[in-house]
Residue, then its C-alpha position, 0 to 999 in steps of 0.5 A: m821648070e827647073y833650069k840647070q844654067v840660065l846663060r845671058g850672052y854678050y860680045d866682049t871687047e874683041k867681039k867674041v861671044k861670051a856668056i855668064d850663067l845668071l844662076t851662079d853669076q860665073p862665066y859659062f865657057i863656050e870657047d870649044r862648044p861651037d854649037m852653044k856659041q850659035r845658041i847664045e848668038r841667037a839668044i843676043n840677037f833676039k834679047q833673050l836668054l838660053a836655058v839649059y835643062q835636064r832632058g833625059t840623059r842629055n841637056g835640053f835648050k830653051y829661049i826665054d825672056q828675063s821675066d820668065i825667070v825673076g822668081d828663080l833669080t830673086s829666090k837665091e839666098v844673097k848675103p850682103v857684104t857688111m861693114i864691120d865697125k872701124p875702131d874708134d881710135f885709129i884711122i883708115s879709109d872704109l875700103k882698105w878696112k872692109y878689105l882687110t876684115r873681109c881677107i881675115n874672114k875668108g882666110k886670105n893672105l894679105m900684105f900691108v906696105g908702107p912707111a914705118g910707123t903708119g900702123k900696119t901692125q896695130i891695124v891688123f890687131k885691131a882687125a883681129e879684135r873686132l872679128d873676135k879671132q885669136i892672132f898669133y904674133f911673129n916679128l920676122g925681122s928679129t928673128q935670128d934662128v929661123r928654123s927653130a922659130l918656125i919649124g921647132n927644136t930637136y933636144f937630145k936629153d935622155g933620148t931625142y924629142f922635138e919640140e913644135s914652134a909657136f908658128v906650128t901651133a898657130i897654123k894648126t889653129p882654125n880661124s886664127v890670124i897670123l901676123l908676119d910682121e916685118i916680112s921685108r926684113a926676114n932672112p931669106e931662109a924664112w920666105n923658103i919656108l913660108m913658101p908652100v905655107l903661103d901657098v893657096n894650093i899647098r897650104k902645108l909645112r914640112l917638119d924637117e927637123k922631126e923624125n920622119s919629116p911629117v907634114i902639117d896642114v894649115a888650118d881652115g880659116v887661117s889668115f896670114i896678114s904680113t907687114a913690109n917697109i918698102g923704100f930706099e930709106y929702109t937699109a935693113a929691108r930686103m927686096l922682096d922675093r916675087a914669087l913671095v909677094d905673089r902669094f899676098s894680095v898687097i894693099e898700101m897703108d894710108t899716110l894721114d893727111k893733116d885733118q886725118e892726123m889732127k882727128l886721129l890725136s883728138l881721138i886718142f888723147k881727146s880734151k888732154l891735148d892743147p888744140k893749138v898744140n895739136e895743129a902745130l904738131c900735124d902742120i909741122s908733119f904736114r910740112i915736112r910730108m910736103e917737102c919730101e914730095r917735091e922733085n928735088s926734096k931737101l928731106s928723105s923721109i917724113l915723120s910718121t904717125r907713131t912719132l907724132i902720137e909720141a910727140a903729143e904724149m909728150s906735150i901733155d907730159d908738159f914738153s915744150i914744142d921745142e923740147i919735143a922737136e930736139l928729143i924726137f924730130y931732129p934725130q931722125y934727120s942727118d946733120d951732114g951737109g952744114t947749113d944744107s942739111e936736113r937737120i937744119y932744115v927741119r930746125q928751121l921749120v920748127q923754129k917758126y912755131i917756136q917763136k910764135g908759140n906764146k901768142e894767141n895764133l901759133f903761126t900764120d900764112d906769112d910765116f910759111r911764105a917767109l920759111d924758104n928765106y928764113d935764116i938760122 
């Protein structure tokens, strides 16, 4: 017999009778069906399932055991979620990589948040490449003329004509990835234009600048991925509109720990980077990050992964650790406050590695224990 539904009943946390259709793995709503509630409660009490089938113009009901429908359930096509291979030169958790690729494959909206320099933009490009998707990049933080960038321009020369923006071209491209970078720095007018485009129930853009203001539908399979810097240190970033954020699934970009940073530098630069320098740079980054996480921290920001990669490349180009620190570490920290400034603290930290740099061991545990007492 072919069943329309096979219902398994259960009691929820409030002891209410609920049911799931085993043929679709979806909830079966019975709140306004007292007759169905009684049938399902009987099935629960007798440890049975309630099968619904077509009987003439009405539904028929039958109580069955789980074993009676094993064939029906196992015959359903099951498509397991497969893990797309991660890039060799980037470190991201399996879970977040799986979720990112899933969102792109399903044409969903996703927002990456986290500190600058953690690879939010880069990982989207790598995911699009792995999935063989066309990607369109828009830096909303540097967009001055929002309407021109997102909608287009009207020109007056030998008549009037309208030129669509690259963004319009992007949303009309099926199965593409649209990267909205630095959305937290965008002009609020850009957010207003994007609202209906990002709404899963609307997915349209009105071309107000064009004659008759036509409406463009977002093509099938288009995925919008945005990046945002969140935190008090990002002074140019705006407080994101809650309605805008609700149009995305939000995922935090991981800040790598010391071992992960060392592994990343090894993957990128391989044997070109001295292992001792690799560990020294990553340990400096680790010590700074640990200080930033303290309740009364003396530092306001970490060294980004982007900065660390640049430091490693400089080392390969024959810059010493003290030269690297002078050029790209210290300028990131304020020198306000004299001997109590952030820059003096970081200089004090880096100095320990410079002093030990010509010995077999670059640093020891005794060095770190003495760090707080070190006087420049």
